C-alpha positions in Angstrom: 0.0 0.0 0.0 1.1 3.6 -0.6 1.0 4.7 3.0 3.2 1.7 4.0 5.8 2.8 1.6 5.7 6.3 3.0 6.1 5.0 6.5 9.1 2.8 5.5 10.7 5.8 3.8 10.4 7.8 7.0 12.3 5.2 8.9 15.0 5.0 6.2 15.5 8.7 6.5 15.8 8.4 10.3 18.4 5.6 9.9 20.5 7.8 7.6 20.2 11.0 9.7 20.3 9.8 13.3 23.7 9.5 14.9 24.3 6.0 16.3 22.3 6.2 19.6 24.4 5.5 22.8 21.2 4.8 24.6 17.4 4.9 24.4 16.0 7.6 22.2 13.0 9.7 23.3 10.7 9.5 20.4 7.4 11.2 19.5 5.1 10.5 16.6 2.7 13.3 15.8 -0.5 12.1 14.2 0.3 8.5 15.3 -2.8 6.9 13.7 -2.8 3.2 14.4 0.8 3.3 15.4 2.4 2.0 12.2 5.4 4.4 12.2 6.0 3.8 15.9 6.2 0.1 15.3 8.7 0.5 12.5 10.8 2.9 14.6 10.8 0.5 17.5 12.1 -2.3 15.2 14.9 0.0 13.9 16.0 1.8 17.1 16.1 1.6 20.8 13.3 4.1 21.5 11.0 5.2 24.3 8.1 5.9 22.1 5.0 8.2 22.6 2.3 9.2 20.2 -0.3 12.0 19.9 -3.4 12.2 17.7 -6.9 13.6 17.7 -8.4 10.1 17.1 -6.7 8.2 19.9 -9.3 5.5 19.6 -7.6 4.2 16.5 -4.2 3.7 18.2 -3.1 0.0 18.4 0.3 0.4 19.9 0.9 -1.8 22.9 2.4 -0.3 26.0 3.0 3.0 24.2 1.4 6.2 25.7 -0.9 8.1 23.4 -2.1 11.6 24.1 -5.2 13.2 22.5 -4.6 16.6 21.0 -6.2 19.0 18.6 -3.2 20.4 16.7 -5.4 23.2 15.3 -6.1 24.5 18.8 -3.6 23.2 21.3 0.2 23.2 21.9 2.0 19.9 22.3 1.5 18.8 25.9 5.2 18.1 26.5 8.1 19.9 28.3 10.8 21.8 26.4 13.6 19.6 25.0 11.8 16.3 25.7 12.5 14.3 22.5 15.5 13.2 20.4 13.4 12.5 17.3 9.9 13.5 16.1 8.0 12.1 13.1 4.9 13.7 11.5 3.7 11.7 8.6 0.8 12.8 6.4 -0.5 15.2 9.0 0.3 18.8 8.1 -1.9 18.8 5.0 -4.9 18.3 7.4 -4.0 21.3 9.6 -5.0 25.0 9.5 -1.6 26.2 10.7 1.3 23.9 10.2 3.9 26.6 11.0 2.6 26.7 14.5 3.1 23.0 14.8 6.7 23.3 13.5 7.4 25.8 16.2 6.0 23.4 18.8 8.1 20.6 17.4 11.2 22.7 17.7 10.4 23.6 21.3 10.0 20.0 22.4 13.0 18.6 20.5 16.3 18.4 22.3 19.2 20.4 20.8 20.5 18.4 17.8 17.2 16.5 17.6 15.7 15.3 14.3 12.3 16.2 12.9 10.9 14.3 9.9 7.7 15.6 8.1 5.9 14.1 5.1 3.1 15.5 2.9 1.7 14.9 -0.6 3.9 16.4 -3.3 1.7 19.0 -5.0 4.5 19.9 -7.4 5.0 16.7 -9.3 4.0 16.8 -12.9 0.8 14.8 -12.4 -0.3 17.4 -9.8 0.8 20.4 -11.9 -1.3 19.1 -14.8 -4.3 18.5 -12.6 -4.0 22.0 -11.3 -3.7 23.4 -14.8 -6.9 21.7 -15.8 -9.0 22.1 -12.6 -7.4 24.5 -10.2 -7.0 21.7 -7.7 -3.7 19.9 -6.8 -3.6 16.1 -6.9 -5.1 14.6 -3.7 -6.8 18.0 -3.0 -10.2 18.9 -4.1 -13.4 20.8 -3.3 -14.3 20.8 0.5 -17.7 20.7 2.0 -18.8 24.0 3.5 -19.6 24.4 7.2 -23.4 24.0 6.9 -23.2 20.7 5.1 -23.4 17.4 6.9 -20.1 16.1 5.6 -18.1 19.1 6.7 -14.9 17.7 8.3 -11.4 18.9 8.9 -10.3 15.3 8.2 -9.9 16.2 4.5 -6.7 17.5 2.9 -7.2 21.3 3.5 -3.6 22.7 3.2 -1.5 21.9 0.1 2.1 22.7 0.9 4.7 23.1 -1.9 8.2 22.1 -0.9 9.5 25.7 -0.7 6.9 26.7 1.9 7.4 23.6 4.0 11.2 24.1 4.0 10.7 27.9 4.7 8.5 27.1 7.6 11.1 24.8 9.1 13.8 27.3 8.5 11.8 30.1 10.1 11.2 27.9 13.1 15.0 27.9 13.5 15.6 24.3 12.1 18.9 23.8 10.3 20.3 21.2 7.8 17.0 20.8 6.0 17.0 17.9 3.5 14.6 16.6 0.9 13.7 12.9 0.2 10.8 11.3 -1.6 9.1 8.0 -1.1 9.0 7.0 -4.7 9.2 8.3 -8.3 5.8 8.5 -9.9 5.9 6.9 -13.4 3.2 9.2 -14.7 5.0 12.3 -13.5 8.3 11.1 -15.0 6.5 10.6 -18.4 5.0 14.1 -18.3 8.4 15.6 -17.4 9.8 14.0 -20.6 6.9 15.3 -22.7 6.9 18.8 -21.3 10.6 19.3 -20.6 11.1 22.1 -23.2 8.2 24.0 -21.8 9.4 23.4 -18.3 12.9 24.7 -19.1 11.7 27.8 -20.8 9.1 28.6 -18.0 11.7 28.0 -15.3 14.2 30.4 -17.0 11.6 33.0 -17.4 10.6 32.6 -13.8 14.3 33.0 -12.6 14.8 36.1 -14.8 11.7 37.8 -13.4 12.6 36.9 -9.8 16.2 38.0 -10.1 15.7 41.1 -12.3 12.3 42.5 -11.4 11.0 41.1 -8.1 14.4 40.4 -6.5 12.8 37.8 -4.2 15.5 35.1 -4.6 18.2 35.7 -2.0 21.2 33.8 -0.8 19.1 32.7 2.2 16.2 31.1 0.2 18.0 30.2 -3.1 18.5 26.5 -2.2 14.8 26.0 -1.5 13.7 27.9 -4.6 16.0 25.9 -6.9 14.7 22.6 -5.5 11.4 23.2 -7.3 13.2 22.3 -10.5 14.7 19.2 -8.9 13.6 15.8 -10.4 12.7 14.6 -6.9 10.1 17.4 -6.8 9.0 17.0 -10.4 8.5 13.2 -10.1 8.2 12.3 -6.4 4.8 11.1 -5.0 5.4 12.2 -1.4 8.0 14.7 -0.1 9.9 13.7 3.1 11.6 16.7 4.7 14.0 16.3 7.6 15.7 18.9 9.7 17.7 19.3 12.9 17.1 21.5 15.9 20.0 23.8 16.2 22.6 22.6 18.8 24.0 25.1 21.2 27.1 26.6 19.7 27.0 24.5 16.6 27.6 27.5 14.4 25.4 26.1 11.6 24.0 28.7 9.3 20.6 28.2 7.8 19.6 27.2 5.3 21.9 24.3 4.4 21.7 23.2 0.8 19.5 20.1 0.3 21.0 16.9 -0.9 
């Protein structure tokens, strides 16, 4: 299943980015669902796991604490610098204010701690073409209005292009922000090949306008802007963005170029 592949990719990013733990890691999964990511992380690392979600009744993790929280209304119910690693998989697109949640993640992470966030990639070619034809990104569509019986915040309500997700992490003071994807989408790869001349011309015109007229591309945001022309963004199904909480005295400037 698609969600299983996303969860597995999150753990692979954690394996690559986490330093070899000398002891048990304090770990939080935001939007824990049934506990699938927690189970995979428990198999990969020595972790003391905890989860939080609005629908705690769905959680199936054994002997793992789960806290009920409305991320649209409440802060994370944890003390500052409580966790070594936080995952947040397929959650932020359901939220009204994901930037607030990133600031909370930063608060409860220990210095040098790792955050991993995933969300549908609205910039792959399949999604771009759907937006061109309908005005809606892939996996996003018309929402019921408040007075309709099916009104629910369970739908995807916030499409987040890569730049804005990376920018939000950066503005929350995260450093060493890196991009991964769960898989390359065959249909998007095909459309990239078909539309590559148009893409190249459009991209060059965009850069010229931003550098010459608007002057909105700076040394600080350039790495994030240029990633929108990266094949991972053009063809990836889901973006997986990881970042570190700044360590005291680490001297790391932000943003670091993605790899």
